[in-house]
C-alpha positions, 0 to 999 in steps of 0.5 A: 680168063681171070685177067679178062674178068679183072678188066671187065670189073675195072671197066664196070667200076669206072662206069659207075664212078663216071655215072655217079659224078655225072649225076652229082654235076647234073642234079645235086651240085647247086650254088648255095642260096643267100640266107634269108633275113630273120623275122617272126613268122606271120600266121596265115589267115584261115579261110572260112569260105564254104565250098573250098576243097583240094583233091590230089589227082595222081597221073602216074607213079613208078617204083611204088613198092619201094621206099624211093618210089615217085609219083606225079600229078596235080592238085585240084582246088575247088573254089567258089570263085573258080577252080585251080590246078596246082601242077599238071604232071607229065604230058600223055604225048611225052614220048613224041615230045622228047623224040627229037632230042640227041640220043644221050639227052633222050635217054636221060629223059626217057629213063627219068621223067619218062617213067611218069608218063600218064596212062590216062590223060589229066582231063579224063582223070578230072572228069572222074572226080566231077570236074569239067576241064573246060571250066577251070579258071587257071593253073599255077605251076610250082615250076616249069619242068616238063614233069610238072607242066606237061599236062597243059598239053592235054588240057584246054587252053587256060591261064597259067600263073608263073613268075617273071623269073620262071618265064625267063628260065623256061624261055632259055634255049639252053634250058630247053636244049637240056630237056628241063623244059619242053619248047611246046610246053613253054608256048602255053606259058604267058610271055616273059614280058607279062608274068601272071604271078607277082609277089607282094611285100606281105609276109606269110608264115616265114616268107617275106613275100606272098601272093594271095590268089583269091584275096581271101587267104584260101590259096597263097603262093610264096617264093621257093627259089632254088630248084629253079629260079622261079619255083613257088610253094602254094599254101591251101587253107580251109576250115583249120586245114592247111597244106603246102604244095611244093615242087617235091611233095605236099606238106600237110597240117591237120589235112584231110584231102581226097585223092584220085588216081588213074592207076590201080 
């Protein structure tokens, strides 16, 4: 009996080692980026236009009672020239979208991003805070992964701002086969030959390039290549408040943004 228990323990230990190695290869092993050229930070211009606000719209969360909990959602930026969504969370049709993948890929997607499938579709959450989804001007994605682009499937069709590098990444059959990008999501993106987000050689903070979406300094995108080839960060500034939204989490300075959630 003791011999059998030892074998079981060794097998479990080997399984943990294999899973840890696979996790490292899949998620933590990255080719290091070249160091950026040093330059003095370029101070952002704070927009003085009235009527600009930002609201975090949480579409899903998991392990919220623990320090390693995750959340997913979108940021609604209300602007007099037309409202913007930053990211869209996962699709409410997530389970159907991943059902055709091979078992191991399906299991990975179900166990990880599958925990962030919204219980309430994004359009309904937007209506709760007084936003008409049909009147959105555009959406910008920090990157094209399925848990950031999936909410597009629930929204009315609208322009999506993405760089050429991110469009090429999203259209790669190998990337789609691994489940990083869902093919149905990519069909809602602009063509690879017609990128909708282009950076100009205009320094912003510590970045050499930037894209001022409204041309008034209120919403500025900057390149954050690494997580994906075309990942971006988005600065939202208004009346001395500043926040930078990236693929991982918002970073705020003197910020006071309203939040809305479809979860208790």
